[in-house]
N, C-alpha and C positions, 0 to 999 in steps of 0.2 A: 557367443555374441557379446555377453556382458563384459568380458575381458577386453573387447576391442572398442568399447565405448568409453570415452572420457568426458568429463564435464563440459569441456569446450565444444563438444559436438552436439550437445543436447538442447542448446538454446537457453541454458542456465549458466550462471557464473558461480553459484554456490548452493549447496544443500546444507541447511543448518538443522541439527537434531536437538531435541529436548528444549525447544524454545518455549518460553512462557510469556512472551510479549506480543504475539501475533495472533491473538484470538483466545478463546477459552481453552483451559486445560494445557497439557503438554502437547506441543505441536512439532511437526516436521515442516520446516519452511523452505520452499523452493524459490530461489531468487532468479527471476527471468532477466535475460539479457536484453538491453535496448529500452529506450525511453524517449518519448517525444518532447519531454520537458527538460530543462537544464536548471533545476533549482540550485541557487547559489549555496544552500546549506546541505546539499545532498551528501549523505554519509556513505553512499555506495557509488562513487564516481566511476568505478570500474564497469558499472552497468551501462554507461553511455555508448559504448561501442555497439554497433548494429549486430544482431544475431546472425548466425549462419543460415543460409537458405536450406530448406529441406523439402523433398518431394513427399508424396503420400506414403510411399513405401518406407522411407526413412522415418517419417513421422510415427508410423505404427511401431517400428522397432524401438524408437527412442521412448515413446510413451509406455510401452511394455516394460522397458528397462527401468524407467522412473517409478512406475507403480510398484515394482518389486522392491525398489529402494524405500519407498514410503511404507510398504508393508512390514519392513524390518522393525519398525517402531510401533507396530500395531498394539502390542501389549501395553505400552505407555499411553497411547491414545485411549484405549478402552478403559484403563484404570482411572484416568484423570478427566475423562469427558473431553478429550482433545481431538486432534485430527491433523489435517494438512492445511497449510496456508500457502497460497501462491502470491509472491511479493516480487520486488524488483529493485531497479528498473520498473517497468510497467507491464503487467501480464496482458493487458488488452493489446499491446504492441505485437504480440504473437497469438492471435485469436485461435488459429487452428490447434496449436499445442494446448492452450488453456482449455478450450472446449473439450478436446479429446481427454485430457486428464480429469476434468470434472465428470465426464461420463463414466470413466473407468472407476473413479473413486465412488461414484454413486452405486455402481454395480457391486462394489465391495463393501458398501455401507460404511464408508469412511467419511467422517464429518469434514466439510470443506469450507474455506473462506478465501477470498482474495482481497489483497490490498491494492487500491487503485487511486490514482490522481483524479479519475473521472474524465481524463482527456482521451477519448477513444470513440470509435464508431458507435453510435447509439444502438443500432440493431445488434451489434456484437455484445454490448454491455447488457442489454435486456435479455438476450439469449443466455448469456452466462449467469445472469441473475436468477433465471428459472432453474438452473442446474446446481446452484450453490446453496449452502445453508446460511451464509452470512457474507456481507461485504463490508470491508473497512475502507472508509471513503474520506480522503483528505479534503479539507477546506481551509484555504490559506489567506486569500485576500478577497475583498468585495470590489475594490477599485480595479478596473480592468487595466489601466495604464501601469499601476503598481504591480499587478500580477505579471504583466509582460516583462517589466523591468527585472524582476527577481526569478522568474521561471522561464522566460523566453516565449511564452505563449499566452493568448487571451484566455480569460476565464469563462467566456460566454458558453462554450460547449460544456464545460464542467458543471456550471450551475444549471443549465438546461437538463443535463443528464441526471442530476440529482433530483430535479422535479419529476422526471419520468419514473425514477425508481420509487419515489414517494407515492405517485399515482398507482403504481403496481403493488404498493405496500410491501416492498421488498425489505427483508431484515438488513438493516444498515446500522453500523456504528460509525458516527462521524469522528474525525480526528483532526485536531488543530495543532500544527507544528508551532511551538512557542519559540520564536527567534527574537531575543531581546533587541529592542530598538527598531525592529522591523515589522513583525506580525503582531506584536503586543500593544500597538497603539490603541488608545481608547476608541477612536473613530472606527478603526477596523473591527475591533471586537464587537462594538455596538452594532455595526452593519451586518456582521455575521449572524449575531443573535436575531436581529430583525428578519433577515432572510430566512433563517431556519424556521422561525415561528410563523412567518407569513406564507411560506411556500412549501413546507414539508410537514410530514407527520412526526418527524424525529425530535426527540427531546433528550437525547443522550449524546455526550461528546467526551472523547478522551484527549487530554492535553499531552502533547509529546514535547517535553523540554529539549531544547537544543543541547547537543553534546559534541565533543571534539574528538570522538573516537576515530573518525574518518580522516583526521588531519594528516596522519602519516601516509595515507593512500595518495593524497594529492601530491606529496613530495615524490613518492616512488613512481607515480605515473607522469610526473613533470607537468602537472596541471595547475592552473591558477586557483588558489584558494581565496575567494573573495571575502570570506568571513573569518580570516585568520585572527583578526583583532577582536572579534566578538567573544565575550566571556560566557560561560555556561551560567544560566540563571540560578540564583540562590533558592533555597527552599521557601524563603519568605516571598520572593518574587513569584514563584509558582503558585503559592497559596493565594496571593492577591489576584492572579489571573483566574484561578479556580473560583474564587469568590465572586468575580464579575459575572461569570457564566451562571453560577448557581443563583445569583440574585435575580435572574430572569427566569427562574424555574427549570433550568436544565440540570439533568443528572450528570455529574462530572467524575471522571476517574483520571488518575495520573498514570501515564504510560499505557501499554496495551495496544 
C-alpha cells in the first residue's frame, strides 16, 4: 500500500525531515495542503490549492502511512527532544487528518506541535489543543482592516481563539512574522504587545524575519508576488524589533 501512496494523495504537499525551526529539537515537519488565508508574504504558495477529499477509509490508510514516515525519524526525535510538527498551509483546514495524526502520535509517545494562523473552527482548535504538546500561533496585525488587506481574512476569529487557548492554559509559543514596512510599524507592535499582556497568559514570542526563499515558487506557479520589492530585514532591524518586544517584558527568540 505504501508504494501506491504519493504525497499528493495524503493531504500534504511536503514532508521535511531534520527541521530545527518548527518547535523544540530535531523535528519531522508535515506541511498540510490548503489554507483559508492568503498572506502576501507566504513562502509556501503551493499550499494554497485545496486538498483532495478523502473518506474515512482513505483517511485511516493515509494516516497509517504518514505515521510510519514519521517513525523513520524517531531516533533523531528521541536524541534531541524533538518530534513532529504539523504546518502548512493550515493544519486546521483539514481537521480530520490533523486530529487522527495527533492521536496516533500520542499513542506512539511522539512529541507533537502544530503551527497555525489561528483561523479555524474554535471547537476543532480546542480539541486539537488537548491532543498536542505545543501550539505555534501566528499573530500578525491588530487592526482588522490591515489584516484583511494582507491576509484576505478578518483577525477577529484569530484573536478570539487565542483568548480561548489562554483560558485553557494551553502551551503556546506566539510567532510574529516580521515583514519590513508592513508588520513592523510601531503602532502594530505596540497593539500586539498590549493585546498579549491584557488578554493572554503568554509572555513569549518568536520573531520570524521575512525571507525571499519562496520567490522562485511564485514564478514557477505563475502567481503574483506582491512583496517582490520588499527586502529581507537586516540583523540590526531584527534586533530593534526584538528590543521593542523585550522592553515590555516579553521573552523573545529569533526564528523557531
